N, C-alpha and C positions, 0 to 999 in steps of 0.2 A: 520745205519750209516748216519750222516749228509751229505749234498751235498752243495758244495760251488760254487758260481758264482763269479769270480774275474775279475776286470777291471783295466786297466792302461790307463790313458788318460793324455794329455797335456792340461792345462787350462791357458789362459792368466792370469798372476799373478794379473793384475789390476782387474780381474773379480772374485776374491776370494769370495767376498760377494754374488754375484749372484750365484756362484756355491753352496755355503753353503745353500742359500735359496732354490735352486733347489733340493738339497739333502734332506733338511728338509721337503719339500712338498712331495717328492717321498716316503720317508720311511714309512709313515702310509699306503700308498696304497699297497706297497709290503707286509707289515705286515698283512694287512687286507686279503690279498690273500695267506697267508701261510708262508711268510718268518719269520724266528725266530729273525733275527738280521741283521742290515745293518751297515757297518763300512766304514767311509770315512777318508782317511789319506792324509793330505796336505803335500807334499814333503818338507823335510828339510834335508840338507846335503846329497842330492842324487847326487852322482858323476857320471860323464860320464867316462865310462871305455873304454879300447881299443878294447875289443872283443864284449861284449854285456852288456847292461844295460837298465834300464827303460827309461832313456832319449833317448837312441838310438832307442828303440823299438817303441816309440811314435813320433819320429822325433821332439823332443822338440826344440822350438826356444828360443832365449835368453830371451824373455819377457814372457816365460811360466813357469809353475810349474807342475811337475809330480804329479798326484793324483792316489793313489792306493786304490781301494774300493773293498769290497766284501759283498756278501749277503749269509747268512746261511739259508739253507732250511732243513726241517726234513729228506728229501730223494730226490732222483732224480725225482721220480714220483710226489711228492709234488711240486718240482720246475717246472717241465714241465707243470703241471696243473695250478699252480699259475702264471707262467710267461705269459701264454695265457690270463689269466684273467687280469693281469696287463696291457698288451699291448692293450686289448680291453676296459679297463676302461676309460671312457671319461675324468676323472680328469687327467689322465696321458697323453692324446693326446696333451694337451696344454703344458705339461711339457717337452715333448721330445725335446732335443737339442735346448734350448732357444738361441736366437741370442746372448745374453750377454755372453754365454760361448764359442762362436766360436772365433777363431783368427781373422776372417774377420771383425768382428764388434769391436774387442778390441782395 
């Protein structure tokens, strides 16, 4: 059975290009370390609901867009082993949370 890592984040809307570049650089690293697929979804028509919603979960600000992403792994074991390798990969250390993706620099 496949194993899925899912992420929901708020990204400053003005930084969409930087986020896309970040994801495009990260995908080959994850795949090299065992991920089968990475999917990035830039929010469109994501409404704030009264009880719970993605915008509420990430405390989205007016100038941000919700991004929903997931990584498909062959198994939890492959994910655990692969994620350790991804986090240790020197190509990824420069990738982690670039300033262009944070609200503070947006």
